[in-house]
N, C-alpha and C positions, 0 to 999 in steps of 0.2 A: 504494500499500500504506499502511495506517495507520501501521505501525511506522517508515516512512522518516522521518517528521517527528520521531519520538522519537529515532531513531538519530542524526539530524543534531544534535539538541540534546545528546545524549551526547557526540558528537565535538567540539562547541564547547567543552565543559567539558574533555575530555581533552586538547585542544590547549593548555590553559592550565596544565597540570601542569608545574611547573618541573623543569628538568634536575636530576637527583639526588634527586628527591622522588617519592613514590608517594601514591596514594589508593585508596579501596576502591570496589567496585561499589555497595555500599549507600550510601556517602557521596554519590556522584554521583546516585543515585536520589533520595535525600533532598533534595539541592540542587535537583533538577528538580521537586520537589513531588510525587514519586511514590515514597514511601519503601518500598513493598512491591514494587518493580520491579527489585531488584538483579540478578535473573536476566536480565531483559531488557537491562540494561546489559552483562552478560557476553556476551549474544548480539551486541549491537552491537559490542563489542570484537572478538569472533571474526569478524564480518563485515567488519571494517576492515582486514584484513590486507594488502590490495592498495593501501592508501593510506599512503604513507610520512610523511604529515603528521600522522598520528594515532599518538601514542606509547602504544599499547595495552599495552606492556610495563610501563608505570607504574601500571597498575590491577591490584590484587591483592585477595584476600579480606580480610574485617574483621580477621583475626588476623595479616595479613602473610604469608600463605602464597601461593606462586606457583601457585595452582590453575588458571590459564589456560595454563600453560607448554606443555601438549600441543597447543595451537593454533598454536604457533610452529614454523617449519621447524627441524629438528634438535632434539635432545633438551634442549639447554641454552641455546638462543638467548635466551630471556626473561632467564634468569639472567645471561648474558654481557652483554646490553645494560644491565641494571641495574648490574652490577659495573663496567662501563665508565664509568658515571656516579658511581661512588663508593659505591654502596649495597652493604652487606656482607650476604651471604646464606650461611646454613649450613643444610643439610638442607631445602632448599626454603623456608626461613623467613627473612624479613628480620630482621636483627639491629638492635637499637635502633630499632624500628618507630616509636615515638612521635617520635623526632627527625627522621625523614625523612618522616613522614606530612604530607600537605598537604590542607587543607580549603578547598574553593572558597568 
C-alpha cells in the first residue's frame, strides 16, 4: 500500500516528540515535505493505536485542540496521558500551547 511508507515516516517523527510536549498534524506534514497532508497524518495516528512506541496522544490540531481524542479507548484517555506528562488541558484545549509545542 502506498500510504504505508508515508505512515512509517509519520511514526518516525512522532516517536521523536519529547515527553510533555506536543506537535500538530500539519507540522508533521510540513516537516515531511507534504504540507497539505495533515489529514493523512491524522489517519496515520489513528492507525497507530496498537503500537505503544508511537505517542499519538502528543499530536493535536494546529490550535491545540484534542481533536483525535475519540480515537483513544475511553473518553478521556488522550487527555489523561497528556496530563500525566504535565500538559495542562481545559475544555479539550491545551493551555499555554506555545510553551509545550514541539517542532521537528
